[in-house]
C-alpha positions as a Markdown table, in Angstrom:
| # | Residue | x | y | z |
|---|---|---|---|---|
| 1 | Met | -0.2 | -0.2 | -0.1 |
| 2 | Lys | 1.6 | 2.9 | -0.9 |
| 3 | Ile | 1.8 | 6.2 | 1.8 |
| 4 | Gln | -1.1 | 9.2 | 0.4 |
| 5 | Ser | -1.0 | 10.7 | 3.3 |
| 6 | Tyr | 1.5 | 11.4 | 6.4 |
| 7 | Lys | -1.9 | 10.5 | 8.3 |
| 8 | Asp | -1.4 | 7.6 | 6.5 |
| 9 | Leu | 1.9 | 6.7 | 8.5 |
| 10 | Ile | 1.4 | 4.2 | 11.8 |
| 11 | Val | 4.2 | 6.6 | 13.4 |
| 12 | Trp | 2.2 | 9.5 | 13.5 |
| 13 | Gln | -1.3 | 8.0 | 14.4 |
| 14 | Lys | 1.0 | 6.5 | 17.5 |
| 15 | Ser | 2.4 | 10.2 | 18.2 |
| 16 | Met | -1.2 | 11.7 | 18.2 |
| 17 | Arg | -2.5 | 9.5 | 20.5 |
| 18 | Leu | 1.0 | 9.8 | 22.7 |
| 19 | Val | -0.1 | 13.4 | 22.4 |
| 20 | Thr | -3.3 | 12.6 | 23.7 |
| 21 | Ala | -2.3 | 10.4 | 26.9 |
| 22 | Val | 0.3 | 13.4 | 27.8 |
| 23 | Phe | -2.5 | 15.7 | 27.3 |
| 24 | Glu | -4.5 | 13.8 | 29.8 |
| 25 | Leu | -1.7 | 13.0 | 32.0 |
| 26 | Thr | -0.9 | 16.5 | 32.3 |
| 27 | Ser | -4.5 | 17.6 | 33.0 |
| 28 | Arg | -4.0 | 16.2 | 36.9 |
| 29 | Phe | -0.4 | 18.2 | 37.3 |
| 30 | Pro | -0.7 | 20.5 | 40.0 |
| 31 | Gln | -1.9 | 23.8 | 39.1 |
| 32 | Ser | 1.2 | 25.9 | 39.7 |
| 33 | Glu | 3.4 | 23.8 | 36.9 |
| 34 | Leu | 0.9 | 24.7 | 34.2 |
| 35 | Tyr | 3.2 | 26.8 | 32.8 |
| 36 | Gly | 6.3 | 24.7 | 33.9 |
| 37 | Ile | 6.6 | 21.2 | 33.0 |
| 38 | Thr | 3.2 | 20.9 | 32.3 |
| 39 | Ser | 3.6 | 23.4 | 29.2 |
| 40 | Gln | 7.4 | 21.5 | 28.3 |
| 41 | Met | 6.0 | 18.2 | 28.1 |
| 42 | Arg | 2.7 | 19.1 | 26.1 |
| 43 | Arg | 4.9 | 21.0 | 23.7 |
| 44 | Ala | 7.4 | 18.4 | 22.8 |
| 45 | Ala | 4.7 | 15.9 | 22.9 |
| 46 | Val | 2.8 | 18.5 | 20.0 |
| 47 | Ser | 6.2 | 18.5 | 18.2 |
| 48 | Val | 6.5 | 14.7 | 17.7 |
| 49 | Pro | 3.4 | 14.6 | 15.2 |
| 50 | Ser | 3.9 | 18.5 | 13.7 |
| 51 | Asn | 7.6 | 17.5 | 12.7 |
| 52 | Ile | 6.5 | 14.1 | 11.0 |
| 53 | Ala | 3.5 | 16.3 | 9.1 |
| 54 | Glu | 6.2 | 19.2 | 8.1 |
| 55 | Ala | 8.7 | 16.1 | 6.9 |
| 56 | Ser | 5.9 | 14.7 | 4.3 |
| 57 | Gly | 5.7 | 18.5 | 2.9 |
| 58 | Arg | 9.7 | 18.0 | 2.3 |
| 59 | Arg | 10.9 | 16.4 | -1.2 |
| 60 | Ser | 14.5 | 15.6 | 0.1 |
| 61 | Ala | 15.8 | 12.4 | 2.0 |
| 62 | Lys | 18.0 | 14.8 | 3.7 |
| 63 | Glu | 15.1 | 17.4 | 4.5 |
| 64 | Tyr | 13.2 | 14.3 | 6.1 |
| 65 | Arg | 15.5 | 13.0 | 8.1 |
| 66 | Gln | 15.9 | 16.1 | 9.5 |
| 67 | Phe | 12.4 | 16.3 | 10.7 |
| 68 | Tyr | 12.3 | 12.5 | 11.7 |
| 69 | Ala | 15.3 | 13.4 | 13.7 |
| 70 | Ile | 13.9 | 16.9 | 15.2 |
| 71 | Ser | 11.0 | 14.8 | 16.2 |
| 72 | Tyr | 13.2 | 12.4 | 17.8 |
| 73 | Gly | 14.3 | 15.0 | 20.1 |
| 74 | Ser | 11.8 | 15.8 | 20.4 |
| 75 | Val | 10.0 | 12.3 | 22.0 |
| 76 | Leu | 13.7 | 11.9 | 23.9 |
| 77 | Glu | 13.0 | 15.7 | 25.4 |
| 78 | Leu | 9.7 | 13.8 | 26.8 |
| 79 | Glu | 10.7 | 11.0 | 27.7 |
| 80 | Thr | 13.2 | 12.9 | 30.5 |
| 81 | Gln | 10.0 | 15.4 | 31.2 |
| 82 | Leu | 8.0 | 11.7 | 32.3 |
| 83 | Leu | 11.0 | 10.9 | 34.5 |
| 84 | Ile | 11.1 | 14.1 | 36.0 |
| 85 | Ser | 7.6 | 14.3 | 36.5 |
| 86 | Gln | 7.0 | 11.2 | 37.6 |
| 87 | Lys | 9.7 | 11.2 | 40.6 |
| 88 | Leu | 7.8 | 14.2 | 41.2 |
| 89 | Asn | 4.7 | 12.2 | 41.9 |
| 90 | Phe | 2.6 | 14.0 | 39.3 |
| 91 | Gly | -0.6 | 13.1 | 37.5 |
| 92 | Asp | -1.8 | 9.4 | 37.9 |
| 93 | Ile | 1.1 | 7.1 | 38.1 |
| 94 | His | -0.8 | 4.0 | 36.4 |
| 95 | Lys | -1.1 | 6.3 | 33.1 |
| 96 | Tyr | 2.9 | 6.2 | 33.1 |
| 97 | Lys | 3.4 | 3.1 | 31.9 |
| 98 | Asp | 0.9 | 3.6 | 28.6 |
| 99 | Ile | 3.0 | 6.6 | 28.0 |
| 100 | Tyr | 6.2 | 4.9 | 28.1 |
| 101 | Ser | 5.2 | 2.1 | 25.9 |
| 102 | Leu | 3.6 | 4.3 | 23.3 |
| 103 | Leu | 7.0 | 6.3 | 23.1 |
| 104 | Ile | 9.3 | 3.1 | 23.0 |
| 105 | Glu | 7.2 | 2.3 | 20.1 |
| 106 | Val | 7.1 | 5.9 | 18.4 |
| 107 | Ser | 10.6 | 6.4 | 19.0 |
| 108 | Lys | 11.8 | 2.8 | 17.5 |
| 109 | Met | 9.6 | 3.7 | 14.6 |
| 110 | Leu | 11.6 | 6.8 | 14.0 |
| 111 | His | 14.7 | 5.7 | 14.6 |
| 112 | Val | 14.1 | 2.9 | 11.9 |
| 113 | Met | 12.6 | 5.2 | 9.6 |
| 114 | Thr | 15.5 | 7.6 | 10.2 |
| 115 | Phe | 18.0 | 5.0 | 9.5 |
| 116 | Asp | 16.2 | 3.6 | 5.9 |
| 117 | Leu | 16.3 | 7.3 | 4.3 |
| 118 | Arg | 20.0 | 7.3 | 5.7 |
| 119 | Asn | 22.0 | 3.8 | 5.1 |
| 120 | Lys | 19.9 | 2.1 | 2.9 |
| 121 | Gly | 19.8 | 4.3 | 0.0 |
| 122 | Leu | 15.7 | 4.7 | 0.2 |
| 123 | Thr | 14.2 | 8.6 | -0.8 |
| 124 | Thr | 11.6 | 10.1 | -0.8 |
| 125 | Lys | 9.5 | 8.2 | -2.9 |
| 126 | His | 10.1 | 5.1 | -0.7 |
| 127 | Tyr | 8.1 | 7.3 | 1.2 |
| 128 | Asp | 5.4 | 8.9 | -1.1 |
| 129 | Leu | 3.4 | 11.8 | 1.0 |
| 130 | Ser | 2.5 | 13.5 | -1.5 |
| 131 | Pro | -1.2 | 14.3 | -2.3 |
| 132 | Lys | -2.6 | 12.3 | -5.1 |
| 133 | Ile | -4.8 | 14.4 | -7.9 |
C-alpha cells in the first residue's frame, strides 16, 4: 500500500495517541506547573507528530531525516520530562506505563525511518507522501 498522506503513517498515528495521553496525564498536574513542566511536556509531545507531518512536505531524503530527527529529539525530551514528573509524583502513576510503551514504539519507528533514509539508500519516493490528484 502506497502512503497517500502523513496521516497514513503508523508512527504519526501513534504519536497522535501519545499527544492525547500526555494531555490527559498533565491535566492532573499541580496548577503551579501549568507554565512549567506541564507546558513543556505538551509542547514536546505536540512536536512529534507535527514534525512528522512537516517532513511530508519536503522533497529530499536529507530534509525528511532532519524532521524525523527533530521528532526523535522531542521524544527523548518528553521521556526526560516524564521521568522528572514521575519522580515528583505528578499525575496518575498508572498512566505512565502506557505512555512509556507508546513513547518507546514511536521512538523505535522514528529511528528505523531515519536509518532507512540514511543507510539503505532510500529516497523520499519510498515514502511517497504527496497528495494524489
